[in-house]
N, C-alpha and C positions, 0 to 999 in steps of 0.2 A: 927268824933268821932266813937269809936267802943265800943262794949259791949260783954259780954260773950255769948257763945253758948252752951246750954245744950244738950248733946247727950242722947237720951232716947230710951229704947227698944220699937220698934214699935209694938211688939206683946203684950205689956202691955197698952191697950187702956186707962185704968183708969189713969195710970201715965202720959200718953200724955195729957189727958184732964186736969189734975191738972196743969201741966206745961204750957199748952196753956192759962189758965186763967191769969197767971202772965205775959206771953208774950204779950197778947192782951191789958192789962191795964197798962203795963209798970212797974209792980212791980217785975217782974222776968226776967230771961234771955230769949233770943230767943231759940226756940226748934228745934231740928233736930231728928225726929223719924226715927229710923234705922231698916231696916229689919234684922232679926237675921243673915242671911247669909252674910250680908254686914258689920257686926259690926267690924271685925278685919281690913278690908280695910279702912273704914272710920276713925277709930281711928288712924291708921298708917298715913293716909294722913293729917289729921287735927291736930294731936298731942294731948297732954293731956289737954291743956287749949286754945281751939280755940276761936277766936273772930270774930265778924261780925259787919257791920255798924249798928249804933244805931237804925235806922228805921226798921231793919229786925226783924220780929217776928217768922217766920217759915222758915225752909229750908226743901225742899222735893227733894229727889233723884229720877231721872227718872229711868225707867226700865233698861236702858242700852242695848236696843236691837241692837244698832249699836254703836260700839266704847266705849270710856270711859264714864261712867255715868255723867250726868249733874246734878248739885246741884242748884236748883232753889230757889232764895232768895225772900221771900214775906214779905211785910210790914203788920202791923196790919191794916192800912187803906185799903189796897187791900183786905184782908181777910174779913173785916167787910162790905166793899162795895159789895163783892160777896154775903155775907149772906143776906144783905138788898135787893139786886136785886132779889135773888132767892125767898125770902119770898113774895115779891110783885108779882112775876110771878106765884107762886103756891098757892096763896090764904091766905097767912099769916104765922106767926111763930107758931111753935107747938113743939111736941115731936118727937124725931128721934130714929130710930133703926139703930145701927151701924152694918153693915154686911160685911164691907170691912176693910182691914188692915189699921191701923192708920198711917202707913208710906206712904200710897197712898193718893194723893191729895183729892180724893172723900171721903176717910175715915176721913182724917183730917178735911175736910169741915163739915162733920156731927157733929164733936165735936165743931167746931167754931160756927156753927149755933145753936147748943144747948146752948152754952154759951151766944150768942147774944139774944136768946129767953128766957133765964132764966129757962130752963127746963133740966131735967136729962135724958140723953140718955140711952136706953136699949142696952146693948152690947152683940153681938153674937160672938162666937168663929169663927174668919174669916179663920182659918187655914184649916177647913174642913166644907164646906157649905152643909147643909142638909135641905130639905124643911120642914121636921117635926120640927127640931130645930128652924127654922125660924118662924114657926107658933107658937111654944111655947113662943119664945121671944116676938113676936108681941102681945101675950095675956097680957104681962106685961106693955104695953103702956096704960097710963091712960088719956092722954089729948084728947080733942075733935079733934084737928088737928094732924094727924099722917103721918109721912114721913119716907122714907128710900131711899137709893141710892144703885143701883145694877149694875152689868155688865151683858151682855146678857147671859153668861153661867149660872149665878145664876137665872135669870128670867126663863130660859128654864127649870131648875129643878123644880121651883115653878109651872110653867104651866103644866109640865108633871104630877106632883103630884096632882095639883088642879083639873085636869080633871077627877080624880077618887076618890079623898079624900075631903070630904065636909069640914073637919076642916081646911085643908090648904087653900081651896077656900075661906072660910069665913074670915080667917085671912088676906089673900091677899086683899080681897075686902074692908076691914076696913081701908086701907090706903087712906088718902086723896089724896096722890100723890106718885107714885114710879118714882124716877128719874133714867134713864137708860143711862149709858155712858161707856166710856172706849174704845169702838170700835163700828163699825157699827152693827146694829141689823138686823138679817134676817127679811124680810117683813113677812114671814109666822109666825114667832114667835110673831111679833106685832099683827098680825091678830088674832092669838089664844088667846093672852092676852086680846084683846079687846072683843072677843066673850065671855070671862069669866067675863067681867065687871070690869077688872082691870084698874085703872087710871094711865096709863104709859105716861111719858113725856121723849122724847129723848133729851139728852143734848150733846152739843159739846163744847169742850174747852180743856184745858191742865193745867199742873202744872204752866206753864208760864202765864196763865190767871186766876190763883186762882180757877181752876176748870171750870165747865160748865158756859158759858156766852151766849150761844145761845141755846134756847129751841125750839124744833120742828122747827128748821130752822130760828127762829126769835130772834134777839139779845134782851137780857134783860137788865134792868137798863139803864145805859148810854153807854153801849157797842156799838161800831161802827164796821161794817163789810165792807171790800172792797175785790175785787178780781182783782189783778194786774198780767198781763201776765199769767192768769190761776191759780194763787196761792192765797190762802185765807190769808188775813191779818186782825188782830183784834186790836182795840184800846179801851181805856176806863180806869176807875179808878181801875180795878182789875188786871192790868198788873203787873208782877213781876218786881222787881228792876233789875234783871239780874241773871247771873250765878255766884255762889260763886267762887271767885279767878279765874275767867276765862274771862278776858276782851275781848279776841278775839272772843269767841263764843257769848258773850253778844252783841258786836258791829255788828255781822253778823245777829243776830236774832231780835234785837230791833233797829228800825230806826226812825229818825225824818223826817217828811214830812208835809209841810204846817202848821207848828206850832203844830203838833200832833205826839205823839209817838205811833208807830205801832209795833205789834209783827208779824213776818213773820212765819207762821205756818209750811210751808213745805207741806201743803195739797193742792191738786187740788180741785177746786170748781167752782161753778157758782151761780149767783143770778137770781132767776126765779120769775115770777109773782105768786101770791097766798099767800102773806104774811098776815100781820094783817090788818083787815078792817080799813080804814081811816075814819076820820070824814069829815064833809062837808068842801070842799075846800082844803083838805089835800091829798097828794099823798100816795098811798098804799106802805107799807113797803115790799120790796122784801124778798123772803125766800131764805136762803142759802142752797144749795145742795152740800154736800161734796162728791167728786168723788173718793177719795183715796189719798194715799201718793204719792208725786212726786218722791220719791226715791224707791217706790215699783214697779219698772218697769224693765223688762228684755229685752234684744235684742235677738230675736230668728230668726235665719236665716236672719239677717239684718233688721228685723222689730221690732219696739218698741211694747211691749205688757204690758198693765197694769194688774198686777196680781190682783189688787182690782176689776177691771172690770170683770175679769174671775171668781173671787170668787163670785161676785154678781150673775152672770149668772148661775153658778153651784148651788148656794144655792137656787135658784128659783125652782129647780127640787125636786120632792117628794123624801124624804129619805136622802137628802143632805143638809138639813137646817143648820147643824152644821159643814159642810165641811170647810176645810182651804186649800187655794191654795198657793203654794210656787214655787219658781223657782229652778230647779235642773240642773246640768251640763249635756250636751248632746254632744257626739263626733262629730256630724255632724252640729247641729244647734246652738251650743254654750250653750244656755240655753233653757229650755222648761218648761211650766207650769206643775205642778203635784198636784194631789188632795189627801188630807189626810182626811179620814172619821173615826170618832169615832164610835166604836161598843159597848162600855160598856153600860150596862143596856138596851140593845136593840136599842139604838139610832144609826141610821146610818147603821144598819145591813142589811136593805132592801133598795136597791137603784138601779137606772138604771145601765146597764153595761157601761163600758168605751166607747165603740163605739157610744152608744146613746148620752152620754155626749159630746163627741167630735163633733158629728153632730150638736147638739143644739148650742154649743159655736161657732163652725165654721160659722154657719148661721148668728149669731148676731155680732160676733166680728172679723171674718176673720180666715183664715186657720192657721196663725201663733199662734193664741190664743188657739188652741185646746189642751187640756191637753194630755200629752203623757203617764202619769202613774196615776194609782189609787191605793192607799195603805190604807188598813184598820188598824187602830190603836186602841188598847183597850181604851186608853184615849189620848186626844190631850193635850200635855204638855202646861202649862200656865205659864206666868210670874206672879209675885206677884200682878200686877195690874189687873189680870184677862184676859189679852190679850193672844192670842196664842203665844207661844214661837217658832217663825218660824225657828230660828237656830236649836233648838232641834228637830223640826219636820223633817228638812232636814237630820239631823244626823240619826234619826230613820229610815227614808226612805232608806238611804244609807246602814244601817245595815241590814235591811230586804232584800234589793236587793242583798247584798253580800251573805246573807244566802241562 
């Protein structure tokens, strides 16, 4: 059986919230929040009266960083299971501040969790994030338990401001928990946030898992984690139904094994000791360490180089905490790592020279991993999810080199 799918402007969070209420309790159609830039494409693809399977409550389009965007179909049960697991992990249900676009899974989850908690979210204009506006919006939260979900770029702006603005610091400290996801956070940023007394929890998940389902390396709720052939797989009640109108991709990403349905993330990872303390007679839960994307690898001079590993090594250096590492063509080596450094607002404008960066990376990761280029950009372009737009960064680098 199928039901209607309502296309909603993802920039209108209140409209998405109202539609989600009906989608979750079954009184209204499924919801597809759309980024303004994708409106025409989605309408042309789906037509004027799209339909989805009855159990689907929400469709979320991925960022489309590689190839045609995927449209993830999530059931009400998966969304509510995610909300319940999150509430248990962070100390209960409360009031949320929405600081991310509603067409991004973490933004939609803020709305779902607000509905599940019976609270009214405070909504911040996600098109231009500002620490002062964040503090003002936080002051409108009235519940005892206060939460928000951010990406590292947003947390960095809050930390930068909080280190010299007592009002921003006070507002950030009032949050019971700040969930941080979307991409790996620099260790230096987490240390600065902790030094300020901010309660930050790193989350790992995706649209396919109804958002974060692993907090600080430990699965929440009934989530199960496995690493097979070096790749992270996730299972549990929060898994998506699959990709809308894309059986081939669904079959490749979601697999049945030993009576359990698993999502193959495409991320490299490992399970390490140091998880949740176990009770008497119970084994310790291992902690998941995500190492990077399996497809974010280049071949440089015949050697495989993980750009995520290079980025971690570069970001560990002073002044390069916000750096992004991409692969660019090279006439001799095929591809080489290149470092993009944001210089806006003074961030990244003072950093080690390229030769020093190459020496450090070479010692830890090998000669082939040494960055060949360092380019300063006023701002690092971002996708709507808050992740670096690596394609745009490569294009900017090519433009600057050509100039």
